[in-house]
C-alpha positions in Angstrom: -45.1 17.2 72.5 -42.5 17.9 69.8 -40.4 21.0 70.0 -39.2 22.6 66.8 -35.4 22.8 66.6 -34.2 26.4 66.3 -30.5 26.9 65.9 -28.9 29.7 67.8 -28.8 33.0 66.1 -25.1 32.8 65.6 -25.3 29.5 63.7 -28.0 30.3 61.1 -25.5 31.5 58.5 -23.4 28.3 58.9 -26.5 26.1 58.3 -27.3 28.0 55.1 -23.7 27.7 53.9 -23.8 23.9 54.5 -27.0 23.6 52.5 -25.5 25.6 49.6 -22.3 23.5 49.7 -24.3 20.3 49.5 -26.3 21.7 46.6 -23.0 22.7 44.8 -21.5 19.3 45.4 -24.7 17.6 44.1 -24.6 19.9 41.0 -21.0 19.0 40.3 -21.7 15.3 40.7 -24.7 15.5 38.4 -22.8 17.4 35.7 -19.9 14.9 35.9 -22.4 12.0 35.6 -24.1 13.7 32.6 -20.7 14.3 30.9 -19.7 10.6 31.4 -23.1 9.5 30.1 -22.7 11.7 27.1 -19.1 10.4 26.5 -20.2 6.8 26.9 -23.1 7.4 24.4 -20.7 9.0 21.9 -18.2 6.1 22.3 -20.9 3.6 21.8 -22.2 5.4 18.6 -18.7 5.7 17.2 -17.9 2.1 18.0 -21.0 0.9 16.2 -20.2 3.2 13.2 -16.6 1.8 13.1 -17.9 -1.7 13.2 -20.3 -0.9 10.4 -17.5 0.8 8.4 -15.3 -2.3 8.8 -18.1 -4.5 7.7 -18.6 -2.4 4.6 -14.8 -2.6 3.9 -14.9 -6.4 4.1 -17.9 -6.4 1.8 -16.2 -4.1 -0.7 -13.2 -6.5 -0.7 -15.4 -9.4 -1.3 -17.0 -7.6 -4.3 -13.6 -6.7 -5.7 -12.4 -10.3 -5.4 -15.5 -11.5 -7.2 -14.9 -8.9 -9.9 -11.4 -10.2 -10.4 -12.6 -13.7 -10.6 -15.1 -12.7 -13.3 -12.3 -11.0 -15.3 -10.1 -14.1 -15.1 -12.9 -16.4 -16.1 -13.7 -14.3 -19.1 -10.3 -15.0 -20.7 -7.8 -17.2 -19.0 -5.1 -16.5 -21.6 -4.9 -12.7 -21.0 -6.1 -9.9 -18.8 -7.1 -6.5 -20.4 -8.7 -3.3 -19.2 -11.8 -4.1 -21.1 -14.6 -2.4 -19.3 -12.3 0.2 -17.8 -12.2 -1.6 -14.4 -8.7 -0.5 -13.6 -7.6 2.6 -11.6 -11.1 4.0 -11.5 -13.1 4.8 -8.4 -16.2 2.7 -8.4 -19.1 3.4 -6.0 -20.4 0.4 -4.0 -24.1 0.6 -2.8 -24.3 0.4 1.0 -27.1 1.1 3.5 -26.8 4.4 5.4 -23.3 5.2 4.1 -21.0 5.5 1.2 -18.3 3.1 -0.2 -15.9 3.4 -3.1 -13.2 1.0 -4.4 -10.3 1.3 -6.8 -8.6 -1.7 -8.3 -5.2 -1.6 -9.9 -2.9 -4.2 -11.5 -0.4 -5.1 -8.8 2.1 -6.3 -11.3 2.6 -2.9 -13.0 5.0 -1.6 -10.5 8.6 -2.4 -9.5 8.6 -5.1 -6.9 11.3 -4.2 -4.4 11.6 -7.9 -3.5 12.7 -8.7 -7.0 16.2 -7.4 -6.0 16.9 -10.8 -4.5 16.1 -14.4 -5.5 15.8 -17.6 -3.6 13.7 -18.7 -0.6 13.4 -17.6 3.0 16.7 -17.9 4.8 18.6 -18.1 1.5 18.0 -14.8 -0.3 20.8 -13.7 -2.7 21.3 -10.6 -4.9 19.6 -10.7 -8.3 21.9 -9.1 -10.9 18.9 -8.4 -13.2 16.8 -6.8 -10.5 19.8 -4.7 -9.4 20.4 -3.4 -12.9 16.7 -2.6 -13.4 16.2 -0.8 -10.1 19.3 1.3 -10.6 18.0 2.3 -14.1 14.6 3.1 -12.7 16.1 5.5 -10.2 18.3 7.1 -12.9 15.3 7.6 -15.2 13.6 9.4 -12.2 16.5 11.8 -11.9 18.3 10.2 -9.0 22.1 10.6 -9.1 23.8 7.4 -10.4 26.1 7.1 -7.4 23.2 7.5 -5.0 21.2 5.0 -7.1 23.9 2.4 -6.7 24.2 3.0 -3.0 20.4 2.6 -2.5 20.3 -0.5 -4.7 23.1 -2.3 -3.0 21.9 -1.2 0.4 18.4 -2.5 -0.4 19.8 -5.8 -1.4 21.8 -6.0 1.9 18.6 -5.2 3.7 16.9 -8.2 2.0 19.6 -10.8 1.6 20.3 -13.5 4.2 24.0 -13.0 4.8 25.8 -10.4 6.8 28.3 -9.4 4.1 27.8 -5.8 2.8 28.1 -5.2 -1.0 30.7 -2.6 -2.0 28.3 0.3 -1.8 25.8 -1.4 0.5 25.2 -1.5 4.3 24.8 -4.2 6.9 24.5 -4.4 10.7 27.5 -2.3 11.5 26.3 0.7 9.5 22.8 0.8 11.0 24.0 0.0 14.5 26.2 3.1 14.4 23.3 5.5 13.7 22.1 8.0 16.3 19.1 5.7 16.8 20.5 2.3 16.2 18.6 -0.4 14.4 19.3 -3.5 12.2 18.4 -4.5 8.7 15.5 -6.9 8.3 17.2 -9.6 6.3 13.9 -10.6 4.9 11.5 -9.6 2.2 9.8 -6.2 2.4 6.2 -6.3 3.7 5.5 -2.7 2.8 7.3 -0.4 0.4 7.6 2.2 3.2 10.3 0.1 4.7 12.6 1.4 2.0 12.8 4.7 3.9 15.0 3.0 6.5 17.6 1.9 3.9 21.0 3.6 3.6 21.0 6.4 1.0 17.2 6.8 0.9 16.0 10.4 1.5 12.5 11.8 1.8 13.0 13.5 -1.6 14.2 10.2 -3.3 11.4 8.2 -1.7 8.8 10.7 -2.9 10.0 10.2 -6.4 10.1 6.4 -6.2 6.9 5.9 -4.2 4.4 5.9 -7.2 6.5 3.3 -9.1 7.4 0.7 -6.4 5.6 -1.9 -4.5 6.3 -4.9 -2.2 4.8 -8.1 -3.5 5.6 -11.1 -1.1 7.7 -13.0 -3.7 11.4 -12.9 -4.6 10.8 -13.1 -8.3 11.6 -10.8 -11.3 9.2 -8.0 -12.0 6.5 -9.1 -14.4 4.6 -6.3 -16.2 1.3 -6.9 -18.0 1.6 -5.4 -21.5 -2.2 -5.3 -21.8 -2.8 -3.2 -18.6 0.4 -1.1 -18.3 -0.8 2.5 -18.7 1.2 4.7 -21.1 1.9 7.2 -18.3 3.8 4.3 -16.5 6.0 3.6 -19.5 9.1 4.4 -17.4 8.8 1.0 -15.9 9.0 -0.7 -19.3 12.1 1.5 -20.1 13.8 0.5 -16.8 13.2 -3.2 -17.4 14.7 -2.9 -20.8 17.8 -1.2 -19.2 17.1 2.0 -21.2 17.3 0.2 -24.6 14.2 2.3 -25.4 13.5 5.6 -23.8 10.4 6.3 -21.7 9.0 8.4 -24.6 9.5 5.4 -27.0 8.0 3.0 -24.4 5.0 5.4 -24.0 4.5 5.4 -27.8 4.5 1.6 -27.9 1.9 1.4 -25.2 -0.2 4.0 -26.8 -0.7 1.9 -29.9 -1.9 -1.2 -27.9 -4.9 -2.8 -29.5 -8.1 -2.4 -27.4 -8.6 -6.2 -27.3 -5.1 -6.7 -26.0 -2.1 -8.5 -27.5 -3.3 -12.0 -26.9 0.2 -13.2 -26.2 3.6 -11.7 -25.3 4.9 -12.9 -28.7 2.8 -10.3 -30.4 4.0 -7.6 -28.1 7.6 -8.3 -28.8 6.9 -8.4 -32.5 6.4 -4.6 -32.4 9.1 -3.2 -34.7 10.5 -0.7 -32.0 10.9 -3.6 -29.5 12.2 -6.1 -32.0 14.9 -3.7 -33.0 16.0 -3.3 -29.3 17.3 -6.9 -29.2 16.0 -7.6 -25.7 17.5 -10.7 -24.0 15.1 -13.6 -23.7 15.1 -13.6 -19.9 14.0 -9.9 -19.9 11.4 -10.7 -22.5 10.0 -13.2 -20.0 9.3 -10.3 -17.7 6.5 -8.9 -19.9 3.3 -10.9 -20.2 -0.4 -10.5 -20.8 -1.8 -11.9 -17.5 -1.8 -10.8 -13.9 -1.8 -12.5 -10.6 -1.6 -9.6 -8.2 -4.0 -6.7 -7.6 -4.1 -3.7 -5.2 -7.4 -2.6 -3.8 -8.1 0.8 -2.2 -11.4 1.3 -0.5 -13.0 4.4 1.1 -16.0 3.9 3.4 -18.2 6.3 5.3 -20.6 5.2 7.9 -22.3 7.7 10.1 -19.5 10.0 11.3 -16.7 7.5 10.6 -14.5 7.6 7.5 -12.3 4.6 7.0 -9.7 4.0 4.3 -8.1 0.7 3.6 -5.5 -0.9 1.3 -5.4 -4.6 0.4 -3.4 -7.0 -1.7 -5.3 -9.6 -3.6 -3.6 -12.7 -5.2 -5.3 -14.4 -8.0 -4.6 -18.1 -8.6 -6.2 -19.5 -11.6 -9.8 -18.3 -11.4 -10.0 -17.7 -7.7 -8.9 -14.5 -5.8 -8.1 -14.1 -2.1 -7.1 -11.2 0.2 -3.5 -11.7 1.4 -3.4 -8.6 3.7 -5.2 -5.4 4.5 -4.1 -2.2 6.2 -6.4 0.4 7.5 -5.4 4.0 6.8 -3.2 5.4 4.1 -0.4 3.2 2.9 3.2 4.4 3.2 
């Protein structure tokens, strides 16, 4: 015959306390498990949305490259803004999300890598690039002495030797800073690297940022007279070493024919430019075609918003993505 267990009167409270403690522990474990499950679910959803956003970004890049190829095939002799494709946010249809792309002519900026010439391991200062970059900074209101220091220091950052220019800076200068570092002695990959160069300040960089870029070639700047917007006329004035003012350059660009110039010869035949007596090598820096394009894309999928910047190189009638960076460019 079974006998029912009955704890002593003095231990009934302890038993109840034990039961309550077990219930409390089980409640904490259940709550923790639910939180982890909720977190895991959220991470999975966000991961899927991020993957979808990346896929939309790649698709937008593919569409942009195809659009560039169409433009190049339309007229191999020149590229114009016919159709208003440039610097305009264009919606791209996507499923369960939103996507927008903005294309710009990558040649209508001052390429920082034009300050040197040559090939990897043998980069040397470019006198033309030096003069034009200094003039650009002066036109932007940067003190002439500071402009020279920044120009020569940028060249020292890019060139392959360890000899500093008179107003430049090499290893010894950067190694003596509070946080030591060394110059790259290679081409810029991103324009934001300019912020590490001697003489560059946040204020100066903010002024320069809209006008500069870092194309992966050590070649002179080449503007497209057909696509250079009048509000970017300061670039033309800088390339011409101030032979025409930014206001005059803006007036020249404002009278551009809608169908484009057809050739650089017609552009230089404009009376204001012909009177400026621009050297032949500088005239060669203005053309009517483009090989470089910048692409900005903005994608939203579920709760994820993804921005990306890409550089597209066009070779003949084909276009390819050279690099992409997620997030806002420096």
